[in-house]
Each structure stands twice: as C-alpha cells, then as structure tokens.
C-alpha positions as CSV (number, residue, x, y, z in Angstrom):
1,M,78.9,142.9,-3.0
2,P,82.4,144.2,-2.5
3,A,83.1,148.2,-2.7
4,P,84.4,149.6,-6.0
5,R,88.1,149.8,-6.5
6,L,88.7,153.6,-6.1
7,H,92.2,153.7,-7.9
8,P,93.3,151.4,-10.7
9,D,96.3,150.2,-8.7
10,Q,94.4,149.6,-5.7
11,V,95.7,146.4,-3.6
12,P,92.8,144.3,-2.5
13,T,92.6,143.3,1.4
14,D,89.9,141.5,3.5
15,V,89.6,140.1,7.3
16,D,91.8,137.1,6.0
17,L,94.7,138.9,5.1
18,V,94.6,141.0,8.2
19,R,94.8,137.5,10.4
20,R,97.7,136.2,8.3
21,L,99.6,139.2,8.5
22,L,99.1,139.5,12.3
23,A,99.9,135.9,12.6
24,E,103.0,136.2,10.9
25,Q,104.4,139.4,12.3
26,H,102.1,140.4,15.5
27,P,101.0,137.1,16.9
28,R,100.3,138.4,20.0
29,W,96.8,140.1,18.5
30,A,96.0,137.5,15.9
31,H,93.5,136.0,18.0
32,L,91.5,139.3,18.2
33,P,88.4,139.5,16.0
34,A,88.4,141.7,13.2
35,R,86.1,143.4,11.1
36,E,86.3,146.1,8.4
37,V,85.4,149.7,9.2
38,D,83.0,151.1,6.9
39,S,84.1,154.7,5.5
40,F,84.9,156.5,2.6
41,G,88.4,157.2,3.2
42,T,90.3,157.0,-0.1
43,D,94.2,155.9,1.3
44,H,93.9,152.9,3.4
45,D,91.5,150.1,4.5
46,V,90.7,150.2,7.9
47,Y,90.0,147.2,10.4
48,R,88.8,147.3,13.9
49,L,90.8,144.6,16.1
50,G,89.2,143.8,19.2
51,A,87.6,146.8,21.1
52,D,90.7,148.8,21.5
53,L,93.1,148.8,18.2
54,A,92.9,149.2,14.7
55,V,94.9,148.0,11.7
56,R,95.4,150.2,8.8
57,L,96.5,149.2,5.4
58,P,97.2,151.2,2.7
59,K,95.3,150.9,-0.6
60,V,97.9,152.0,-2.9
61,A,101.8,152.9,-3.3
62,F,101.1,157.0,-2.5
63,S,99.6,156.5,1.1
64,A,102.4,153.6,2.0
65,G,104.6,156.1,3.6
66,Q,101.8,157.5,6.2
67,A,102.2,155.4,9.1
68,A,106.1,156.3,9.4
69,L,105.0,160.0,8.9
70,E,102.7,159.8,11.8
71,A,104.7,157.5,13.9
72,T,107.5,160.0,13.9
73,W,105.7,163.6,14.2
74,L,102.2,162.7,15.9
75,P,103.9,161.9,19.5
76,R,105.6,165.3,19.1
77,L,102.7,167.3,18.3
78,A,100.0,165.6,20.6
79,P,101.4,167.6,24.0
80,H,100.5,170.5,21.9
81,L,97.2,169.8,20.9
82,P,93.6,169.9,22.6
83,V,92.3,166.5,20.9
84,A,93.3,162.9,20.5
85,L,95.6,161.8,17.8
86,P,96.5,158.3,16.3
87,E,98.8,156.4,18.6
88,H,101.0,153.8,16.6
89,L,101.7,150.7,18.7
90,A,103.5,148.5,15.7
91,A,104.7,148.8,12.4
92,G,103.8,145.9,9.4
93,R,106.1,144.8,6.9
94,P,104.9,143.6,3.3
95,G,104.0,140.0,3.4
96,C,101.4,137.1,2.6
97,G,101.4,138.8,-0.9
98,Y,100.4,142.2,0.5
99,P,103.2,144.9,-0.8
100,F,103.1,147.6,1.6
101,A,104.0,148.6,5.1
102,W,101.1,148.9,7.5
103,S,100.3,149.5,11.2
104,V,98.4,148.9,14.1
105,C,97.3,151.7,16.0
106,R,94.8,152.2,19.0
107,W,91.3,152.5,18.3
108,L,90.0,156.1,18.8
109,P,86.3,156.3,19.9
110,G,83.9,158.9,18.1
111,R,82.2,159.2,14.6
112,P,83.4,161.1,11.7
113,A,82.0,164.8,11.7
114,S,78.8,165.5,9.8
115,P,77.7,169.0,8.2
116,A,74.0,167.4,8.8
117,T,74.5,167.2,12.5
118,D,77.6,168.8,13.7
119,D,77.5,172.2,12.1
120,T,77.3,174.0,15.8
121,A,78.6,176.6,17.4
122,A,80.6,174.0,19.9
123,L,82.2,172.4,17.0
124,A,83.3,175.5,15.2
125,S,85.0,176.5,18.5
126,D,86.5,173.3,18.9
127,L,87.9,173.2,15.3
128,A,89.3,176.9,15.8
129,E,91.1,176.0,19.1
130,F,92.5,172.8,17.4
131,L,93.5,174.8,14.3
132,G,95.0,177.4,16.4
133,A,96.9,175.1,18.5
134,L,98.3,173.2,15.8
135,H,99.3,176.1,13.9
136,D,101.1,177.7,16.9
137,A,103.0,174.1,17.4
138,P,106.7,174.3,17.3
139,T,108.0,173.1,13.8
140,T,111.6,172.7,15.0
141,G,113.3,170.2,12.8
142,A,110.1,169.8,10.5
143,P,110.6,168.3,7.0
144,A,110.7,170.7,4.0
145,R,107.5,170.8,2.1
146,R,107.5,168.9,-1.0
147,A,106.8,170.8,-4.6
148,G,102.9,170.8,-4.7
149,A,102.0,169.5,-1.1
150,R,99.2,171.1,0.7
151,G,100.2,174.4,2.4
152,G,102.2,175.6,-0.4
153,P,101.2,178.4,-3.2
154,L,98.2,177.6,-4.8
155,A,99.5,178.4,-8.2
156,E,101.2,175.2,-7.8
157,R,98.2,173.6,-8.5
158,D,96.8,176.0,-11.0
159,G,97.2,173.5,-14.2
160,Q,95.8,170.6,-12.0
161,V,92.5,172.6,-11.1
162,R,91.8,174.0,-14.6
163,A,92.0,170.6,-16.3
164,A,89.5,169.3,-13.4
165,V,87.2,171.7,-14.0
166,T,87.3,170.9,-18.0
167,E,87.0,167.4,-17.1
168,L,84.0,168.0,-14.7
169,G,82.1,169.8,-17.8
170,D,78.6,170.7,-16.8
171,R,78.5,168.8,-13.6
172,V,79.8,172.0,-11.9
173,D,79.4,175.8,-12.8
174,A,82.7,175.9,-14.2
175,R,82.5,179.9,-14.7
176,A,81.5,180.5,-11.1
177,V,84.2,178.0,-9.9
178,L,87.1,179.4,-12.0
179,R,86.0,183.0,-10.5
180,V,86.6,181.9,-7.1
181,W,89.9,179.9,-7.9
182,E,91.3,182.8,-9.6
183,E,89.9,185.6,-6.6
184,A,92.4,182.9,-4.5
185,L,95.2,183.0,-6.9
186,E,95.3,186.7,-7.0
187,A,95.0,187.2,-3.3
188,P,98.5,188.1,-1.6
189,G,100.3,184.9,-0.4
190,W,101.4,184.1,3.2
191,G,104.0,186.2,4.5
192,G,104.1,184.8,7.7
193,P,106.5,181.6,9.0
194,E,105.5,178.1,7.7
195,V,103.3,176.3,10.2
196,W,102.2,172.8,10.7
197,V,99.3,172.1,8.8
198,H,97.1,169.1,8.8
199,G,96.6,169.5,5.4
200,D,93.2,167.6,5.2
201,P,91.0,168.6,7.9
202,L,87.7,167.3,6.0
203,P,84.7,165.8,8.0
204,G,85.8,162.4,7.8
205,N,89.2,163.4,9.5
206,L,87.5,165.2,12.4
207,L,86.0,162.6,15.2
208,V,83.2,163.5,17.2
209,R,82.0,162.6,20.7
210,G,79.0,164.2,22.5
211,G,79.0,166.9,20.1
212,R,82.5,167.8,20.6
213,L,85.7,167.4,18.5
214,S,87.5,164.5,20.3
215,A,90.2,163.5,17.8
216,V,91.8,164.1,14.4
217,I,92.9,161.6,12.1
218,D,94.6,160.6,8.7
219,W,97.8,163.2,9.1
220,G,99.3,161.8,5.8
221,A,99.5,165.4,4.1
222,L,101.1,166.7,7.0
223,A,103.3,169.4,6.2
224,V,104.5,172.7,7.1
225,G,103.3,175.9,4.9
226,D,100.4,178.2,4.7
227,P,97.6,177.6,7.3
228,A,95.0,178.7,4.8
229,C,94.9,175.1,3.4
230,D,93.7,174.0,7.2
231,L,90.4,176.4,6.3
232,Q,88.8,173.7,4.3
233,G,86.7,172.5,7.1
234,A,85.1,176.2,7.4
235,W,83.1,175.3,4.2
236,N,82.9,171.3,4.2
237,L,81.4,171.2,7.6
238,L,79.8,174.5,8.8
239,G,77.3,177.0,7.5
240,A,77.7,180.5,7.1
241,A,76.8,181.5,10.7
242,H,79.6,178.8,12.5
243,R,81.9,179.4,9.9
244,A,82.0,183.3,10.6
245,R,82.8,182.3,14.3
246,L,85.6,179.9,13.2
247,R,86.9,182.8,11.0
248,D,86.7,185.2,14.1
249,A,88.2,182.8,16.4
250,L,91.3,182.4,14.4
251,A,91.7,186.0,13.3
252,V,91.6,185.0,9.7
253,D,92.5,188.1,7.4
254,D,90.6,188.6,4.0
255,A,93.9,187.2,2.0
256,Q,93.9,184.1,4.1
257,W,90.2,183.7,3.8
258,L,90.2,183.7,-0.1
259,R,93.2,181.3,-0.2
260,G,91.2,179.0,2.1
261,R,88.2,179.3,-0.3
262,G,90.8,178.4,-3.4
263,W,92.1,175.1,-1.3
264,V,88.4,174.2,-1.1
265,V,88.2,174.5,-4.7
266,A,91.6,172.6,-5.3
267,Q,90.3,169.8,-3.0
268,A,87.1,169.3,-4.5
269,V,87.4,169.8,-8.4
270,V,90.2,167.3,-8.6
271,A,88.4,164.9,-6.4
272,L,85.0,164.8,-8.2
273,P,86.1,163.3,-11.6
274,Y,88.3,160.8,-10.0
275,Y,85.7,159.1,-7.5
276,W,82.6,160.3,-9.5
277,D,81.6,156.5,-10.1
278,T,83.3,155.1,-7.4
279,N,83.1,157.1,-4.1
280,P,79.6,158.3,-3.5
281,G,80.7,160.0,-0.2
282,I,83.4,162.0,-1.6
283,V,81.5,163.3,-4.4
284,A,78.8,164.5,-1.9
285,Q,81.4,166.3,0.2
286,G,82.7,167.8,-2.6
287,L,79.9,169.0,-4.4
288,R,78.4,170.2,-0.7
289,A,81.7,172.2,-0.4
290,L,81.5,173.8,-3.7
291,G,78.0,174.7,-3.2
292,E,78.9,176.5,0.0
293,V,81.9,178.3,-1.6
294,L,79.8,179.6,-4.5
295,T,77.2,180.6,-2.6
296,S,78.8,182.3,0.2
297,E,80.2,185.7,0.0
298,G,83.6,185.1,1.6
C-alpha cells in the first residue's frame, strides 16, 4: 500500500521515475539499483542508489531549493564541524514529468537517532560538540535570514502557534502548552551575534553509528540567527539527565533555555495537526517532545 500523501500538492515519485531521470541526465549512474528509503521525512523522497549514493527528490515546491542551499554552504561548513555532512555530487533538473530540481548525494551510513535507544551521555556530549562547533563557525557572507525562518524571534511565530494549539483542541494540554510558550516569548531575546543554525536538529536528522553521532543531514532550514532554536534536540531526543549534560556543555543561560523550549513547542504544535492523519512518526515525535517540555522544570 502506498504511503499517505503528506501535502496536498505533493508530487509522487517512484523507482521508475528515478531510473528515467538518471538515464536522461546522469546516465553514468543509471545502471545502479535504486530503492526507496523508508523514513518519516516530510520534505524529500530519498532513494538509495547502489551502495554509495542517494537520490533526493523534493516532495513539494517549498523544499525544491534545499539542494542548492546545501551545495553552496555545506562544503564551507564541513571543515569546521566534527560530523559528516551531505556531499552533493550532481544536480538534476526538472524532467520526465517531474517539476523540481533534484540531486545525487553521497550516501551517509548510520541510522536516525532514537530517544528509545540513544538517550545516552555519549550522544548528549556529541550533540553539544556539534552544536558548539556550528555556532562558532564563521558566518562571513551568510545570506540574510528570511522573516519567519528558524533562528529569528519567537514572536514571529506567535499567531501560527496559537492557531495550531486551537486546532489541536483536547489532543494536547492547551493551557500547559501556552504557558511554556508565553514563558519563552517573555524571555530576553538573543543579544549576541547571529550564528549559523541548523534549524531542525531532530532525531531523524541526526545519524548514529556505534552509539555516537556520525552525521547531520537535512539542512533545508540552515540560516543565521539565535542558537536557541538548535536546542530542540535536548527535548526531542534526550531525557532530563542527559539534557542537563548538553546544557552544561554548551553553557546555555536561562533565557536561551526558555527560548529553546519555545522552539520545541513551535515545531511540535504546528506539525501535529498538519500530519496527524498521515505521518505517525512525526506525530509520535511531536507528542513526546511536548511531553518532555511540559513535565520538565527547565
């Protein structure tokens, strides 16, 4: 049975489309076996190509620029970071009835992190090391952050968050969620220089090998701004003890921690009603993260 469509305007893909696109545009790889990668990602369909490659096809127009963004900036960031990043090998153009630019990348081994198995001191330390290095990386020439993009003031998302909480109704504890959200809005804003932020460091974008963080993928939200938005993994992946380890390693102050909690709320409550009937993985992740935020004291 085919997976449910995640977006009303989603463009379907399949292995046959991948083969036709490769034959038309990158025939040196057209002979390689292709298979779809099972995930609950929301932006791209990913196909493993042979042993060492992957083809990424945007599902919808809003993710169609991600490959170009990554191809431009990840090679510049990679030397500063302690983990592997996606390596773009070739760009694809619309064709064979498929409307978006697409890409061929190096396959990164590892599996997505899971709070069920990877809530460990080692992974908390690895995540802190990665975030610290990313936030220290030089931002020379970085593009200006778009209004509403991740890393900006939480107030830019206030209307969207409140509308989503209303839509969720009794599926969440609305009063508790809004209390955390309002605490985040009231916290002092980021007063330091804008830093690089991944914007979406959730378990599915953190690859683990041998119990250690090995790679970080899906950089479509890459921007410069407030590092608090990259604290989402503290609640999406880690329990209280290892969350505290990450906070100590990054020397996060109270205001930044509160804003990090706000980013967890903003991501989860907007995703939950949108994907409630189509993406059980995203729903489970969002509910777990909200639960961690609402039951923790900080």
